[in-house]
N, C-alpha and C positions, 0 to 999 in steps of 0.2 A: 644494504640492509634498512636503510633509512627509506629507501624509496619501497620495500615492500610493507613497509607500515603504512606508510601514505596509501599506497593501493589498497591493503585492508580497510583503511579508513574507508577510501571513496568507495567501494563496495558496500559495506553497510550502511553510509550516507545514502547513495542510492538506491539501495534495497527497500529505504523507507520514504522513497518519493511520493507517494500517494498519501502518507500525510502529513507530508509537507506543502501538498496542494491543498488539503483538507483545510489546514491551518492558515494560509494565507493567500491561497487562491480557491477559495470554497464554489463559488459560482461559477469555475470551470467544470467541475464535474457533473453540474445539471445541465449544461449548453451541448447540444448534441457534437458538434466541431469539434471542440476541443477534447472533450472527452475520447471521443475515437483516434486523435493526435497520442492523447496519454496513453491509450489501449494500445496504440499500435507500437508506441515507444517502449511500454512495458513489457510486451509482446519481443522485440527485438534484445531488451535485456535479459528477457527469459533463453532466447537464443544463444547470447552471448554466455551466460553461464553456463549453458549446457556445453559450448564448444571450448570454454577456457578448461570447465573440468573434464570433458574427456582429451584433450590434449595437456591435462596437467600442467597448465601453467597456471601460475602466482600461487597462494596460499592456499589450499581446495576448503578451508577451513569458512574461509571468507569469502571466496569467488562464487559460493552459491547462493550467496544472499542477494545475490542478482536476479534472482528466482522469482524473490518474495513478493515485487511489486505486481506483477502479474495475479497473483494468488490474491494478493490485497486488492486488487480493483474487482476480482470477480467475487470476492467476500462483499463487496461495497455493492455491486449491482445488486448483489442476492437483500442484502439487507434493506437498500432504499427500495426496492421492490417492495418487500414486507410492509414497510412503514407505509407506502403509498396505498397499500390495499388497506389497512386498515385505519388508517387515519384521512386519506383522501386527498393528502398534500403532500408535499417535499419537505423533508425535516430543516429545519432552519439552522444556522451553524451558531452555537451557544459557549463556544469555547471565549470569545471576547465581550460577554454577556453576564449579567449578573439578574436575567429577568425571571425571578421566580416560576411566570405564565410559561414558561417553555421546559418545562420540568420533563415531560416525555421527550421532548427534542433532545435534551440532557443527556438523559438515559440510553437514547438511541447513541447519542456520539461519544458517549463511556463505552458502551458494550460496543462499537464498533471500533472504537482505537483498541481495546484489548483485543478484540478478534484480529486485527487487522496484524497487528503487533507480534501475538502470541502463535496463531495457529498457523502462518505460512511458515515462522522460523521454527517451530517443531516438526514440522512437513520437511523443509529444505534441510535442516539440521541434522534433523535423523535418516536424513536420505531416502525417505518413502517416495519422493517424485523425484 
């Protein structure tokens, strides 16, 4: 029983890995090589999530959280592309900053956080994908 709870916690923790990168290694999401490595790892998590779900391994309510990082990263790509087209630059990380000049970036970060947490969770936990 204790091992199952730990596995559930790990699935949810790993399912939010993009947001952890966003908080602590923001620059990795804007460098090509680390970004592609993260995308590949998140694709592997997606495949593992589908495999565990197909073979009914683990708590099915939490195993499907492994699908979330790939969807979150696709949302991140979309949001950054839109931000670049509108403002002609990359968004700056504002989580650790109190600079009021970065209000556009802060709004971008807030919307991205909401989208990367809520939308994948709805899609995955409602079993739409």
